[in-house]
C-alpha positions as CSV (number, residue, x, y, z in Angstrom):
1,M,73.6,34.1,31.6
2,P,76.9,32.7,31.3
3,T,80.2,34.7,30.0
4,Y,81.6,32.5,26.9
5,E,85.3,33.0,25.8
6,Y,86.3,32.6,22.2
7,K,89.6,32.7,20.1
8,C,90.2,33.2,16.4
9,K,92.4,30.3,15.0
10,S,93.8,32.7,12.2
11,C,94.9,36.0,14.5
12,A,94.6,34.6,18.0
13,H,92.3,37.4,19.1
14,T,90.4,36.3,22.0
15,F,87.0,38.3,23.6
16,D,84.1,37.3,25.8
17,I,80.3,37.2,25.1
18,I,77.4,37.1,27.7
19,Q,75.4,34.1,25.9
20,S,72.4,32.1,26.8
21,M,73.1,28.3,27.1
22,T,70.8,27.7,24.3
23,D,72.5,30.3,21.7
24,D,74.4,28.9,18.9
25,S,78.2,29.5,19.3
26,L,79.5,32.3,17.1
27,T,81.5,31.0,14.3
28,V,83.4,34.5,12.7
29,C,85.9,36.6,14.2
30,P,84.7,40.5,14.5
31,E,88.4,41.3,13.9
32,C,89.7,39.3,10.6
33,D,86.9,37.4,9.7
34,G,88.5,34.2,10.6
35,E,87.2,30.7,11.8
36,I,86.6,31.0,15.7
37,F,86.4,28.7,18.3
38,R,84.9,28.6,22.0
39,V,87.4,28.3,24.8
40,I,86.5,25.6,27.3
41,G,87.4,26.0,31.0
42,K,86.6,29.3,31.9
43,N,83.9,30.1,34.5
44,I,83.7,26.5,35.3
45,G,81.9,26.2,39.3
46,I,81.7,23.5,41.5
47,S,78.9,22.8,43.9
48,F,79.0,20.5,46.7
49,S,75.7,19.7,48.0
50,G,74.3,17.3,50.6
51,P,75.2,16.0,54.1
52,G,78.8,15.3,54.7
53,F,81.0,18.0,52.4
54,Y,80.8,21.2,54.9
55,V,82.0,21.2,58.7
56,T,78.7,23.0,59.4
57,D,76.6,20.2,57.7
58,S,74.4,18.2,60.6
59,K,76.0,14.9,61.7
60,K,73.9,11.8,62.7
61,S,76.2,11.5,66.0
62,S,77.7,14.3,67.9
63,G,81.2,12.7,68.3
64,G,84.0,13.3,66.3
65,V,84.4,13.2,62.2
66,S,84.3,9.2,62.5
67,G,81.5,9.4,65.0
68,K,83.7,8.4,68.1
69,K,83.9,10.5,70.9
70,D,87.5,12.1,71.4
71,T,89.1,10.8,74.7
72,V,91.8,12.2,76.5
73,K,94.4,10.3,77.8
74,K,96.7,11.5,80.7
75,K,100.7,10.8,80.4
76,D,101.8,8.8,83.5
77,N,104.7,10.5,84.7
78,G,105.8,7.5,87.1
79,S,104.4,9.0,90.1
80,S,101.8,6.5,91.3
81,S,101.0,5.9,95.1
82,S,102.2,2.2,94.4
83,K,105.7,2.8,94.4
84,K,107.8,1.7,97.7
């Protein structure tokens, strides 16, 4: 069950409570009996699923990220055998 954070509009008291997603939101502050609201933005997770999100995912080609094989080019240092 998720943990929800509530904040009072009158006294600014904040508290957390574990509730089912189907439970009604609380409306009364336990400190001053004022009106409270649920704070949005806490305990938000993101889940990427499916191919292509992680390095460990299987890929269709055995090449690099773009599917092309990496090639190493040798630097020409000017010492070729065709010099006279």
